[in-house]
KOLLUMFI-380051 format. One record per residue (C-alpha): z, y, x; residue in three letters. Coordinates in steps of 0.2 Angstrom, whole numbers, plus 5000, padded with zeros to 4 digits. Layout:
residues N
ZYXAla...
//
This chain:
residues 267
561454155182Met562254005190Lys562254005209Gly562053865222Glu562653855238Arg561253905251Gly560053985237Asn560054175234Pro560654185217Thr562054305218Arg562154445205Pro561954615212Pro563454695221Leu564454845217Lys564355005226Gly565754965238Gly565254785242Glu563454835244Arg563854965256Gly564854845267Lys563354715265Gln562254825272Ile563254875287Val563554695290Glu561654655288Ser561154795301Gln562354705314Lys561554545310Leu559854615312Met560354685330Lys561054505335Lys559354435329Leu558254555338Met559254515354Ile559054325352Ile557154355347Ile556754465363Ala557754335373Ala556754195366Met555054295369Val555454335386Leu555854155390Gly554254085383Thr553154225390Gly553554145407Ala552353995401Val550554015409Ala549154045398Tyr547853905400Ala546354015395Gly545354015380Asn546353905367Pro545053885354Gly545953985341Phe544254035332Gly543753975315Gln544653815310Arg544053685299Arg544153655280Tyr545753555279Thr546653465266Val548453395270Thr549553285260Gly551453255264Leu552953145257Val554653215262Glu556353135261Tyr557753275259Ser559553295258Tyr560653445256Asn562453475249Thr561853575233Thr560453445226Trp560953285235Gly559553165240His557753195234His556053175238Gly554553305239Asn552653285239Ile551653425248Asp549853475245Leu549053595256Gln547253675258Ala546653775273Leu545053875269Met544253975284Pro543254115277Ile542554165293Asn543054165311Gln544254315308His544954275290Phe545654115283Glu546754085267Met547853935263Glu548553875247Ala550153765245Arg551153675231Val552753575232Gln553453455219Phe555253395221Ser556153265212Thr557653395213Ala556653485199Asn556353625211Val554453675213His553553795224Ser551753865225Gly551153985239Ala549554075244Val549354155261Gln547954265267Leu547754275287Arg546754405294Pro546454355314Lys546054455329Phe545454375346Glu546254465362Leu545854445380Pro547354345380Val547954245365Gly547754305346Glu548454425334Met548554395316Phe549254465300Ile550054345287Glu550254395269Thr551054275257Asp551454265240Leu552654125235Met553454065219Tyr554853945217Arg555253865200Ala557153815200Ile556953735184Ala558653635185Arg559453805184Asn558053895173Lys557854015188Ile556154095194Gly556054165212Asp554554255217Ile554454315234Val553054435243Ala553054445263Ala551954515276Val552154485295Gly551254515311Val551054375324Gly550454345341Tyr549954165348Arg549454095365Met549353905370Asp551153875370His551954005359Val551754085342Ser552954215336Ile552954305320Thr554054455314Ile553854545297Gly554854565281Ser554854505263Phe555554565245Cys556254435232Arg556454455213Val557554325205Met557654295186Asp558454195173Asp557254115162Trp558254145147Thr558554325150Arg558354445137Asp556954565143Trp557854715136His559354665148Ser559554685167Glu560854545167Asp560554395179Asn559154495187Tyr559254505205Val558254605217Val558154595237Glu556954745242Pro556954695261Phe557254545271Asn556954515289Leu555754375293Leu555554295310Tyr554754145316Arg554654075334Ile553753915338Glu553553835356Val552253695359Phe552353575373Cys550353565374Arg548953705371Pro548753715353Gln546953645352Asn547453475359Asn547253315350Asn549153295350Trp550653395351Asn552453425349Leu553253595344Ser555053665340Phe555253815329Met556753935324Phe556454035309Ser557054085292Asn555454045283Val554353885280Asp552853845270Asp553953825253Tyr555553935255Gln556054095263Met557954115267Glu558954275271Arg558954325289Met560654245293Trp559954075286Gln558953995301Pro557853835300Leu557653725315Phe556153625314Ser555253505325Ile553453455322Gly552153335329Ala550253285326Trp549153155332Tyr547353155329Asp546852985325Val544953025323Thr543853175323Glu544353195304His546053125302Trp547553195308Arg549353115307Leu550853235304Asn552653225307Phe554053345305Gly555953365303Ala557053515298Gln558953565299Cys559553705289Lys561453755293Pro562253875282Thr563254035287Gly562454025305Met562854215310Phe564454205301His565254095314Leu565153955301Asp563853835305Ala564353695293Ser562953565289Phe561853615273Tyr560253505273Gly558953405282Ala557153355279Thr555953225286Phe554153235281Arg552553135286Thr550753135280Gly548753145284Phe547653295286Ser545753275283Tyr544753405292Arg542953425285Phe
//
């Protein structure tokens, strides 16, 4: 299987190398937990503004266009389609697809039970994502579960995901080019400038996952997002994302960036 920088396409490691990677991953997890704890304590100082209106959201369809560049695929464009389907006040699901001129296409389904608390809201996110890296004839399937908590100005999620990657041309009687990652840490911290039920907002996010990709824990994504409600039904969305590589190996060389805009229609 041909690997690309920034994509988890490496073949399984041998015994000694795997042991070294496990030790290294444990050290990285400790660093991440310290960073996450510090950010949680910092954002926890933000005053809670009362009932944030986190109850049942409206059925929403979203269309986005993206310009993206990275050192692996060069310049390319993406089209994102999303549908949010609230089942009731305590449960909602979301479906997402992305088509890219880089010949890398993604689809995901998310189930989200929600539990209102006296202060804020707790939720559980269960994701199943498939990424077709057609340019390399590779399939990437990811299953994830995370537990989150949000208030007016902050949303925090932590969990884990497992990944299976396979070469489309692999002989099913062979284990060649077959990669399994049974555990990866999932983390997402997003801070909002205004309470989340406002008609406009600005947010900053530090995470290793987004709607269409789940990176290893040492490959964080830095994102900024904004929205503005043009009318009761129409919302204008903006976003940008930067992905450095090797962040926790003291090698933060540039890898890629994405800029997106589009509309949401709320029924």
